[in-house]
VEXLOVEX-551520 format. One record per residue (C-alpha): x, y, z. Coordinates in steps of 0.25 Angstrom, whole numbers, padded with zeros to 4 digits, m for minus. Layout:
% VEXLOVEX-551520
+-------+-------+-------+
|  east | north |    up |
+-------+-------+-------+
|     X |     Y |     Z |
...
+-------+-------+-------+
//
This chain:
% VEXLOVEX-551520
+-------+-------+-------+
|  east | north |    up |
+-------+-------+-------+
| m0592 | m0457 |  0466 |
| m0605 | m0459 |  0459 |
| m0608 | m0448 |  0450 |
| m0617 | m0442 |  0440 |
| m0622 | m0432 |  0433 |
| m0634 | m0425 |  0427 |
| m0640 | m0412 |  0422 |
| m0648 | m0402 |  0429 |
| m0652 | m0388 |  0424 |
| m0653 | m0376 |  0432 |
| m0659 | m0363 |  0428 |
| m0659 | m0370 |  0413 |
| m0645 | m0372 |  0414 |
| m0641 | m0386 |  0414 |
| m0630 | m0391 |  0423 |
| m0622 | m0404 |  0426 |
| m0622 | m0411 |  0440 |
| m0613 | m0422 |  0444 |
| m0621 | m0431 |  0456 |
| m0611 | m0438 |  0463 |
| m0609 | m0442 |  0478 |
| m0598 | m0437 |  0482 |
| m0587 | m0425 |  0477 |
| m0574 | m0419 |  0480 |
| m0571 | m0404 |  0478 |
| m0559 | m0398 |  0483 |
| m0556 | m0382 |  0487 |
| m0540 | m0380 |  0484 |
| m0534 | m0366 |  0484 |
| m0524 | m0359 |  0492 |
| m0525 | m0358 |  0505 |
| m0530 | m0344 |  0505 |
| m0542 | m0348 |  0498 |
| m0552 | m0354 |  0508 |
| m0552 | m0367 |  0504 |
| m0553 | m0375 |  0517 |
| m0566 | m0365 |  0520 |
| m0569 | m0367 |  0505 |
| m0570 | m0383 |  0506 |
| m0575 | m0382 |  0520 |
| m0588 | m0375 |  0515 |
| m0592 | m0383 |  0506 |
| m0591 | m0395 |  0514 |
| m0599 | m0388 |  0523 |
| m0609 | m0386 |  0513 |
| m0608 | m0401 |  0506 |
| m0610 | m0405 |  0521 |
| m0622 | m0397 |  0524 |
| m0628 | m0403 |  0510 |
| m0627 | m0417 |  0516 |
| m0614 | m0423 |  0510 |
| m0604 | m0430 |  0516 |
| m0591 | m0423 |  0518 |
| m0576 | m0426 |  0519 |
| m0567 | m0413 |  0517 |
| m0550 | m0411 |  0516 |
| m0543 | m0398 |  0519 |
| m0531 | m0400 |  0512 |
| m0521 | m0388 |  0517 |
| m0507 | m0384 |  0513 |
| m0495 | m0388 |  0523 |
| m0489 | m0374 |  0522 |
| m0495 | m0364 |  0530 |
| m0493 | m0352 |  0520 |
| m0490 | m0360 |  0505 |
| m0488 | m0352 |  0494 |
| m0500 | m0349 |  0488 |
| m0505 | m0354 |  0475 |
| m0495 | m0366 |  0478 |
| m0499 | m0380 |  0477 |
| m0495 | m0379 |  0492 |
| m0503 | m0369 |  0496 |
| m0516 | m0377 |  0491 |
| m0527 | m0379 |  0501 |
| m0538 | m0390 |  0497 |
| m0551 | m0393 |  0506 |
| m0558 | m0406 |  0499 |
| m0573 | m0410 |  0501 |
| m0577 | m0424 |  0498 |
| m0594 | m0422 |  0499 |
| m0606 | m0431 |  0495 |
| m0610 | m0445 |  0500 |
| m0601 | m0454 |  0509 |
| m0589 | m0447 |  0510 |
| m0577 | m0451 |  0517 |
| m0565 | m0443 |  0512 |
| m0562 | m0430 |  0505 |
| m0561 | m0437 |  0491 |
| m0549 | m0440 |  0484 |
| m0551 | m0434 |  0471 |
| m0558 | m0419 |  0469 |
| m0570 | m0417 |  0462 |
| m0571 | m0403 |  0462 |
| m0559 | m0395 |  0465 |
| m0558 | m0380 |  0467 |
| m0545 | m0375 |  0464 |
| m0542 | m0360 |  0468 |
| m0527 | m0357 |  0462 |
| m0519 | m0366 |  0453 |
| m0510 | m0373 |  0465 |
| m0525 | m0378 |  0469 |
| m0526 | m0385 |  0457 |
| m0514 | m0391 |  0456 |
| m0515 | m0397 |  0470 |
| m0527 | m0404 |  0468 |
| m0528 | m0408 |  0452 |
| m0524 | m0419 |  0454 |
| m0536 | m0424 |  0464 |
| m0547 | m0418 |  0455 |
| m0557 | m0430 |  0450 |
| m0558 | m0433 |  0436 |
| m0570 | m0423 |  0430 |
| m0570 | m0414 |  0442 |
| m0573 | m0400 |  0442 |
| m0560 | m0389 |  0446 |
| m0564 | m0375 |  0450 |
| m0553 | m0367 |  0448 |
| m0551 | m0352 |  0451 |
| m0546 | m0349 |  0438 |
| m0543 | m0333 |  0443 |
| m0532 | m0340 |  0451 |
| m0524 | m0348 |  0439 |
| m0516 | m0338 |  0434 |
| m0500 | m0340 |  0430 |
| m0494 | m0337 |  0441 |
| m0504 | m0347 |  0451 |
| m0503 | m0358 |  0441 |
| m0487 | m0356 |  0441 |
| m0488 | m0355 |  0456 |
| m0496 | m0369 |  0457 |
| m0486 | m0375 |  0448 |
| m0494 | m0377 |  0435 |
| m0484 | m0376 |  0423 |
| m0494 | m0370 |  0414 |
| m0508 | m0360 |  0413 |
| m0516 | m0373 |  0412 |
| m0517 | m0379 |  0426 |
| m0531 | m0387 |  0419 |
| m0521 | m0394 |  0408 |
| m0510 | m0395 |  0416 |
| m0516 | m0402 |  0426 |
| m0524 | m0411 |  0417 |
| m0537 | m0406 |  0422 |
| m0545 | m0406 |  0406 |
| m0556 | m0415 |  0412 |
| m0560 | m0407 |  0423 |
| m0571 | m0395 |  0425 |
| m0563 | m0385 |  0427 |
| m0570 | m0371 |  0432 |
| m0561 | m0360 |  0430 |
| m0569 | m0350 |  0439 |
| m0563 | m0335 |  0440 |
| m0566 | m0336 |  0455 |
| m0556 | m0325 |  0460 |
| m0561 | m0314 |  0449 |
| m0578 | m0319 |  0451 |
| m0574 | m0318 |  0468 |
| m0569 | m0304 |  0464 |
| m0582 | m0302 |  0457 |
| m0590 | m0307 |  0468 |
| m0587 | m0299 |  0478 |
| m0583 | m0285 |  0469 |
| m0593 | m0276 |  0476 |
| m0586 | m0278 |  0490 |
| m0575 | m0271 |  0497 |
| m0566 | m0284 |  0499 |
| m0551 | m0284 |  0498 |
| m0545 | m0291 |  0487 |
| m0540 | m0303 |  0497 |
| m0554 | m0305 |  0504 |
| m0559 | m0306 |  0490 |
| m0551 | m0319 |  0485 |
| m0554 | m0325 |  0500 |
| m0567 | m0326 |  0495 |
| m0565 | m0333 |  0481 |
| m0567 | m0348 |  0489 |
| m0583 | m0346 |  0489 |
| m0582 | m0343 |  0476 |
| m0575 | m0357 |  0473 |
| m0586 | m0363 |  0483 |
| m0596 | m0355 |  0477 |
| m0593 | m0364 |  0464 |
| m0591 | m0377 |  0469 |
| m0604 | m0375 |  0480 |
| m0613 | m0375 |  0465 |
| m0605 | m0386 |  0459 |
| m0609 | m0396 |  0470 |
| m0623 | m0389 |  0473 |
| m0621 | m0385 |  0488 |
| m0627 | m0373 |  0493 |
| m0620 | m0361 |  0498 |
| m0629 | m0356 |  0507 |
| m0620 | m0363 |  0518 |
| m0608 | m0357 |  0516 |
| m0614 | m0344 |  0515 |
| m0619 | m0345 |  0528 |
| m0604 | m0348 |  0532 |
| m0599 | m0336 |  0525 |
| m0610 | m0327 |  0532 |
| m0605 | m0333 |  0546 |
| m0591 | m0332 |  0544 |
| m0589 | m0320 |  0538 |
| m0601 | m0311 |  0544 |
| m0593 | m0301 |  0551 |
| m0585 | m0299 |  0537 |
| m0598 | m0293 |  0528 |
| m0589 | m0291 |  0515 |
| m0582 | m0305 |  0516 |
| m0595 | m0312 |  0519 |
| m0602 | m0305 |  0507 |
| m0590 | m0310 |  0498 |
| m0589 | m0324 |  0503 |
| m0603 | m0326 |  0500 |
| m0605 | m0317 |  0486 |
| m0591 | m0326 |  0480 |
| m0598 | m0338 |  0485 |
| m0611 | m0336 |  0479 |
| m0604 | m0331 |  0466 |
| m0596 | m0344 |  0465 |
| m0609 | m0351 |  0466 |
| m0615 | m0343 |  0455 |
| m0603 | m0345 |  0445 |
| m0605 | m0361 |  0449 |
| m0619 | m0360 |  0443 |
| m0614 | m0353 |  0432 |
| m0606 | m0363 |  0429 |
| m0618 | m0375 |  0427 |
| m0618 | m0376 |  0413 |
| m0603 | m0381 |  0412 |
| m0600 | m0387 |  0426 |
| m0607 | m0399 |  0431 |
| m0611 | m0397 |  0447 |
| m0610 | m0409 |  0457 |
| m0621 | m0416 |  0465 |
| m0619 | m0423 |  0478 |
| m0631 | m0428 |  0487 |
| m0631 | m0428 |  0501 |
| m0626 | m0438 |  0510 |
| m0637 | m0446 |  0519 |
| m0632 | m0444 |  0534 |
| m0636 | m0447 |  0547 |
| m0645 | m0436 |  0553 |
| m0636 | m0426 |  0563 |
| m0630 | m0414 |  0565 |
| m0617 | m0413 |  0556 |
| m0603 | m0404 |  0555 |
| m0593 | m0405 |  0544 |
| m0582 | m0408 |  0555 |
| m0567 | m0410 |  0553 |
| m0558 | m0418 |  0560 |
| m0551 | m0408 |  0569 |
| m0565 | m0403 |  0575 |
| m0569 | m0415 |  0577 |
| m0559 | m0420 |  0585 |
| m0561 | m0407 |  0595 |
| m0576 | m0410 |  0595 |
| m0574 | m0425 |  0598 |
| m0565 | m0420 |  0609 |
| m0577 | m0410 |  0614 |
| m0586 | m0422 |  0615 |
| m0575 | m0431 |  0623 |
| m0575 | m0420 |  0632 |
| m0591 | m0419 |  0634 |
| m0590 | m0434 |  0636 |
| m0578 | m0434 |  0646 |
| m0584 | m0422 |  0653 |
| m0570 | m0418 |  0654 |
| m0564 | m0404 |  0649 |
| m0557 | m0404 |  0635 |
| m0543 | m0399 |  0634 |
| m0534 | m0397 |  0622 |
| m0521 | m0394 |  0625 |
| m0515 | m0390 |  0608 |
| m0505 | m0385 |  0599 |
| m0510 | m0380 |  0585 |
| m0506 | m0390 |  0573 |
| m0510 | m0391 |  0561 |
| m0520 | m0399 |  0557 |
| m0524 | m0401 |  0572 |
| m0527 | m0386 |  0577 |
| m0542 | m0387 |  0574 |
| m0544 | m0397 |  0584 |
| m0539 | m0386 |  0595 |
| m0546 | m0375 |  0588 |
| m0558 | m0382 |  0587 |
| m0557 | m0385 |  0603 |
| m0553 | m0372 |  0608 |
| m0566 | m0367 |  0603 |
| m0574 | m0376 |  0613 |
| m0572 | m0369 |  0626 |
| m0587 | m0369 |  0628 |
| m0586 | m0386 |  0629 |
| m0574 | m0383 |  0639 |
| m0563 | m0387 |  0632 |
| m0550 | m0379 |  0636 |
| m0540 | m0379 |  0622 |
| m0523 | m0375 |  0626 |
| m0517 | m0370 |  0612 |
| m0502 | m0373 |  0617 |
| m0490 | m0369 |  0613 |
| m0486 | m0381 |  0608 |
| m0488 | m0396 |  0606 |
| m0482 | m0401 |  0620 |
| m0490 | m0389 |  0627 |
| m0503 | m0393 |  0621 |
| m0503 | m0407 |  0625 |
| m0498 | m0407 |  0638 |
| m0508 | m0396 |  0643 |
| m0518 | m0407 |  0638 |
| m0510 | m0418 |  0648 |
| m0513 | m0408 |  0659 |
| m0528 | m0405 |  0653 |
| m0528 | m0419 |  0656 |
| m0523 | m0423 |  0669 |
| m0532 | m0411 |  0674 |
| m0544 | m0420 |  0669 |
| m0548 | m0414 |  0653 |
| m0549 | m0420 |  0640 |
| m0536 | m0416 |  0636 |
| m0533 | m0414 |  0620 |
| m0521 | m0410 |  0612 |
| m0521 | m0410 |  0596 |
| m0510 | m0410 |  0586 |
| m0502 | m0417 |  0573 |
| m0491 | m0425 |  0571 |
| m0479 | m0415 |  0575 |
| m0488 | m0412 |  0588 |
| m0491 | m0425 |  0591 |
| m0475 | m0427 |  0591 |
| m0474 | m0414 |  0602 |
| m0485 | m0419 |  0610 |
| m0479 | m0435 |  0611 |
| m0471 | m0432 |  0627 |
| m0485 | m0428 |  0632 |
| m0492 | m0438 |  0626 |
| m0483 | m0447 |  0633 |
| m0485 | m0441 |  0646 |
| m0502 | m0443 |  0645 |
| m0498 | m0457 |  0641 |
| m0489 | m0458 |  0655 |
| m0501 | m0449 |  0663 |
| m0512 | m0457 |  0657 |
| m0522 | m0446 |  0654 |
| m0532 | m0444 |  0643 |
| m0525 | m0435 |  0633 |
| m0531 | m0436 |  0618 |
| m0519 | m0431 |  0607 |
| m0527 | m0427 |  0592 |
| m0515 | m0430 |  0583 |
| m0522 | m0420 |  0570 |
| m0509 | m0429 |  0560 |
| m0504 | m0423 |  0549 |
| m0492 | m0423 |  0538 |
| m0479 | m0426 |  0543 |
| m0468 | m0428 |  0550 |
| m0465 | m0415 |  0556 |
| m0474 | m0403 |  0551 |
| m0477 | m0410 |  0539 |
| m0488 | m0408 |  0534 |
| m0497 | m0400 |  0544 |
| m0510 | m0401 |  0534 |
| m0509 | m0413 |  0527 |
| m0513 | m0427 |  0533 |
| m0507 | m0440 |  0537 |
| m0507 | m0451 |  0547 |
| m0493 | m0449 |  0553 |
| m0495 | m0448 |  0568 |
| m0500 | m0461 |  0571 |
| m0484 | m0467 |  0577 |
| m0484 | m0455 |  0584 |
| m0498 | m0456 |  0592 |
| m0494 | m0471 |  0591 |
| m0480 | m0470 |  0598 |
| m0475 | m0455 |  0599 |
| m0471 | m0455 |  0612 |
| m0462 | m0459 |  0621 |
| m0461 | m0474 |  0629 |
| m0472 | m0481 |  0628 |
| m0485 | m0471 |  0626 |
| m0495 | m0478 |  0621 |
| m0509 | m0467 |  0618 |
| m0521 | m0471 |  0612 |
| m0520 | m0468 |  0597 |
| m0534 | m0465 |  0589 |
| m0536 | m0458 |  0574 |
| m0548 | m0452 |  0569 |
| m0553 | m0455 |  0555 |
| m0562 | m0445 |  0549 |
| m0565 | m0430 |  0551 |
| m0578 | m0433 |  0559 |
| m0572 | m0446 |  0566 |
| m0562 | m0436 |  0574 |
| m0573 | m0433 |  0583 |
| m0576 | m0446 |  0586 |
| m0562 | m0450 |  0589 |
| m0559 | m0438 |  0598 |
| m0568 | m0442 |  0606 |
| m0565 | m0456 |  0607 |
| m0550 | m0453 |  0608 |
| m0554 | m0443 |  0621 |
| m0561 | m0452 |  0626 |
| m0550 | m0465 |  0626 |
| m0541 | m0456 |  0633 |
| m0550 | m0451 |  0644 |
| m0557 | m0466 |  0647 |
| m0541 | m0473 |  0644 |
| m0534 | m0461 |  0651 |
| m0523 | m0462 |  0637 |
| m0520 | m0452 |  0628 |
| m0524 | m0453 |  0613 |
| m0520 | m0448 |  0601 |
| m0530 | m0446 |  0591 |
| m0525 | m0447 |  0577 |
| m0532 | m0436 |  0565 |
| m0525 | m0431 |  0553 |
| m0526 | m0419 |  0546 |
| m0536 | m0427 |  0536 |
| m0547 | m0429 |  0545 |
| m0544 | m0417 |  0554 |
| m0547 | m0405 |  0543 |
| m0556 | m0415 |  0535 |
| m0571 | m0413 |  0537 |
| m0582 | m0423 |  0536 |
| m0599 | m0422 |  0541 |
| m0600 | m0424 |  0555 |
| m0612 | m0428 |  0562 |
| m0613 | m0422 |  0575 |
| m0613 | m0434 |  0585 |
| m0623 | m0434 |  0598 |
| m0615 | m0434 |  0609 |
| m0619 | m0448 |  0614 |
| m0614 | m0453 |  0604 |
| m0601 | m0453 |  0611 |
| m0597 | m0459 |  0625 |
| m0596 | m0456 |  0638 |
| m0581 | m0453 |  0641 |
| m0578 | m0457 |  0655 |
| m0564 | m0450 |  0661 |
| m0558 | m0462 |  0672 |
| m0556 | m0453 |  0681 |
| m0549 | m0461 |  0694 |
| m0558 | m0468 |  0703 |
| m0548 | m0471 |  0716 |
| m0552 | m0466 |  0728 |
| m0543 | m0452 |  0731 |
| m0530 | m0454 |  0740 |
| m0519 | m0463 |  0735 |
| m0523 | m0460 |  0720 |
| m0516 | m0470 |  0712 |
| m0514 | m0461 |  0696 |
| m0512 | m0474 |  0690 |
| m0522 | m0486 |  0695 |
| m0529 | m0491 |  0683 |
| m0543 | m0496 |  0679 |
| m0544 | m0511 |  0675 |
| m0551 | m0508 |  0662 |
| m0542 | m0495 |  0656 |
| m0530 | m0494 |  0663 |
| m0533 | m0481 |  0667 |
| m0528 | m0474 |  0678 |
| m0539 | m0463 |  0684 |
| m0539 | m0450 |  0680 |
| m0537 | m0439 |  0693 |
| m0538 | m0425 |  0691 |
| m0531 | m0416 |  0696 |
| m0538 | m0408 |  0710 |
| m0544 | m0423 |  0713 |
| m0540 | m0424 |  0727 |
| m0533 | m0436 |  0730 |
| m0529 | m0440 |  0715 |
| m0517 | m0432 |  0717 |
| m0506 | m0440 |  0705 |
| m0495 | m0437 |  0698 |
| m0492 | m0441 |  0682 |
| m0482 | m0436 |  0672 |
| m0473 | m0442 |  0664 |
| m0463 | m0453 |  0671 |
| m0469 | m0465 |  0673 |
| m0480 | m0469 |  0682 |
| m0481 | m0480 |  0693 |
| m0493 | m0487 |  0688 |
| m0502 | m0484 |  0701 |
| m0496 | m0472 |  0709 |
| m0491 | m0464 |  0696 |
| m0480 | m0460 |  0703 |
| m0465 | m0458 |  0694 |
| m0460 | m0473 |  0692 |
| m0446 | m0479 |  0686 |
| m0452 | m0494 |  0689 |
| m0450 | m0502 |  0676 |
| m0459 | m0511 |  0677 |
| m0469 | m0499 |  0683 |
| m0465 | m0493 |  0668 |
| m0469 | m0507 |  0662 |
| m0481 | m0507 |  0668 |
| m0486 | m0493 |  0666 |
| m0483 | m0495 |  0651 |
| m0490 | m0508 |  0649 |
| m0501 | m0499 |  0656 |
| m0501 | m0489 |  0649 |
| m0501 | m0497 |  0635 |
| m0514 | m0506 |  0640 |
| m0522 | m0492 |  0643 |
| m0520 | m0490 |  0629 |
| m0524 | m0503 |  0622 |
| m0535 | m0505 |  0631 |
| m0540 | m0494 |  0623 |
| m0544 | m0503 |  0613 |
| m0555 | m0510 |  0621 |
| m0563 | m0495 |  0622 |
| m0561 | m0492 |  0605 |
| m0570 | m0498 |  0594 |
| m0565 | m0511 |  0587 |
| m0560 | m0508 |  0572 |
| m0570 | m0508 |  0561 |
| m0570 | m0511 |  0546 |
| m0577 | m0504 |  0536 |
| m0578 | m0509 |  0522 |
| m0577 | m0523 |  0518 |
| m0577 | m0529 |  0529 |
| m0572 | m0545 |  0522 |
| m0562 | m0536 |  0514 |
| m0548 | m0541 |  0509 |
| m0541 | m0529 |  0511 |
| m0543 | m0521 |  0526 |
| m0538 | m0506 |  0522 |
| m0534 | m0500 |  0537 |
| m0532 | m0484 |  0541 |
| m0532 | m0475 |  0554 |
| m0537 | m0462 |  0557 |
| m0539 | m0452 |  0545 |
| m0538 | m0461 |  0532 |
| m0552 | m0467 |  0535 |
| m0561 | m0460 |  0524 |
| m0552 | m0464 |  0512 |
| m0549 | m0478 |  0516 |
| m0564 | m0480 |  0521 |
| m0568 | m0472 |  0507 |
| m0558 | m0482 |  0499 |
| m0562 | m0494 |  0505 |
| m0577 | m0492 |  0504 |
| m0576 | m0489 |  0488 |
| m0568 | m0501 |  0485 |
| m0579 | m0510 |  0493 |
| m0588 | m0504 |  0486 |
| m0583 | m0509 |  0472 |
| m0581 | m0523 |  0479 |
| m0566 | m0523 |  0486 |
| m0564 | m0529 |  0499 |
| m0557 | m0518 |  0508 |
| m0561 | m0515 |  0523 |
| m0554 | m0503 |  0532 |
| m0551 | m0503 |  0545 |
| m0549 | m0488 |  0550 |
| m0542 | m0488 |  0564 |
| m0546 | m0475 |  0575 |
| m0540 | m0482 |  0586 |
| m0525 | m0484 |  0584 |
| m0518 | m0487 |  0599 |
| m0524 | m0496 |  0602 |
| m0530 | m0502 |  0589 |
| m0544 | m0509 |  0590 |
| m0544 | m0521 |  0597 |
| m0551 | m0529 |  0584 |
| m0540 | m0525 |  0574 |
| m0533 | m0537 |  0571 |
| m0546 | m0545 |  0572 |
| m0550 | m0533 |  0559 |
| m0537 | m0536 |  0551 |
| m0536 | m0551 |  0551 |
| m0548 | m0551 |  0543 |
| m0542 | m0543 |  0530 |
| m0531 | m0549 |  0521 |
| m0525 | m0538 |  0519 |
| m0522 | m0524 |  0528 |
| m0518 | m0511 |  0522 |
| m0517 | m0500 |  0531 |
| m0517 | m0485 |  0525 |
| m0510 | m0472 |  0532 |
| m0508 | m0460 |  0528 |
| m0494 | m0462 |  0535 |
| m0481 | m0473 |  0531 |
| m0487 | m0484 |  0541 |
| m0491 | m0479 |  0553 |
| m0504 | m0487 |  0555 |
| m0500 | m0500 |  0548 |
| m0487 | m0501 |  0555 |
| m0494 | m0499 |  0569 |
| m0504 | m0510 |  0564 |
| m0492 | m0518 |  0561 |
| m0487 | m0518 |  0576 |
| m0501 | m0518 |  0582 |
| m0506 | m0529 |  0574 |
| m0495 | m0535 |  0569 |
| m0503 | m0550 |  0564 |
| m0508 | m0542 |  0550 |
| m0500 | m0537 |  0537 |
| m0502 | m0525 |  0534 |
| m0501 | m0516 |  0520 |
| m0500 | m0499 |  0520 |
| m0504 | m0489 |  0512 |
| m0498 | m0474 |  0518 |
| m0500 | m0460 |  0511 |
| m0493 | m0451 |  0516 |
| m0495 | m0435 |  0506 |
| m0504 | m0427 |  0517 |
| m0516 | m0432 |  0510 |
| m0526 | m0443 |  0515 |
| m0529 | m0457 |  0506 |
| m0536 | m0455 |  0493 |
| m0547 | m0465 |  0492 |
| m0540 | m0470 |  0477 |
| m0528 | m0473 |  0484 |
| m0533 | m0481 |  0494 |
| m0541 | m0488 |  0484 |
| m0532 | m0491 |  0475 |
| m0521 | m0498 |  0486 |
| m0533 | m0506 |  0492 |
| m0536 | m0512 |  0478 |
| m0522 | m0514 |  0476 |
| m0521 | m0523 |  0489 |
| m0533 | m0531 |  0485 |
| m0529 | m0533 |  0470 |
| m0515 | m0540 |  0478 |
+-------+-------+-------+
//
């Protein structure tokens, strides 16, 4: 990060301003302190200002962790500036609303950074609950070299709204706005956009609206009073392509990509699902779109959710089910039914830490083997993976396109990191995406053969209920290769097994070839898949800038692999596969591309990679 200092004068006062290309700020406190909203509002304002942004909401794994403990800390990190592709490894500015928030995040601070504390919350009881053994957390966490702002946030919040008749709890709920006001001053950000949000959100509760507005302004004013002793920051806007932009997280992008697929295919979108962290927002977003003809069924369990989707697919809808790892396990038998019946189905799996209930709010690439093989028998399905919050839109669209046009189930893998993280997204023109053509049967009515296939994709024709002369039977028992009648013939079973795999293999003809980023003549090829993309790309680019020969191949299409995979791998001396599991993708590559030697780097901590740990590993391999 390039950074410089200069002095400005405001109303006769001198203030040090730090000029930087990009910075990270983290808001942290108890679950009830409103840190997710505070971080979201700051990221929206930064995006409107013209900065690239990448965010990382970090939720407690427990639903109701004890207040004031490290286990109950909720955080939201925003990385903003120019050429931002990760939420940042370390934090330039930390807002800690209690001792537990400081304890949990002090280790992630950049040297010399700014820490804003609610000094009112640092009493003996709270310090002890957070695990401090003394009453001096600054010394205990070795923070003497940092710029510490101990603001009496709770006290000043109360004073700001003393003229309002609010109860104690309502007053405390607005103290996050005081912290936000300080941060807006610190980064020279306007508060008008947040004021507009507050008026809209609390317009029907005038006293709550007034309180939040007054506290936000009080926090900003407090920041201005600090300018003689505290440096502020200036980050210039990015140069971006003209267009309409939105801040979008991965779950909402996924839902919107499915909406476009329904429009482009002329099919009604149907979602049969069951709430599960961190995938529930997809269902919530689609449930809002009755105006577009979307039908959403919140089923009684995961099995019912996928089965309603399969029924909708049989009836001619664009059928989707959404879940996370434990739910994917429950859906496995029904996905096998979709494989056998050769019906289009999109399964969205937003991965989280496992096994079992595991770490519901933490990220992990733990479900790849389950997506590839987690069904009985030879049960091939297409497997894809989105790699950023905003390209969840693209891959949801193309997952639907492949499912419909190839008459196969498609499992699209997301993860908690990109599902909850946000980025700027340029709203595309509709003609940037192709038409989706459902393969309705071209057979003449009467004597219809459900499993008669075309020569190109090996599809069986899609015949919908109510089409006279196209009555047919499909189900979970093996089918005759033409009539669809139940068949126990050994040779027919071999034929149908081969055919179902060949259908999936032929998808490789319709997906893009694998692209390499970074040094095309590099000595080391870094291989990743899914949501690790931003961290891997940043690490590769930063090493390229200092002359290290490293390249990146990020996989979004996994089953089948891109058709030029072997050609790409053959160009490099070393291949390092990086993933947030114990080595699932590298194991798959060893089966599918056995002619190459693979190194691996794995992390299973419920957290994304950091750029620094990746760079360290890459340099070590380059020096060997």
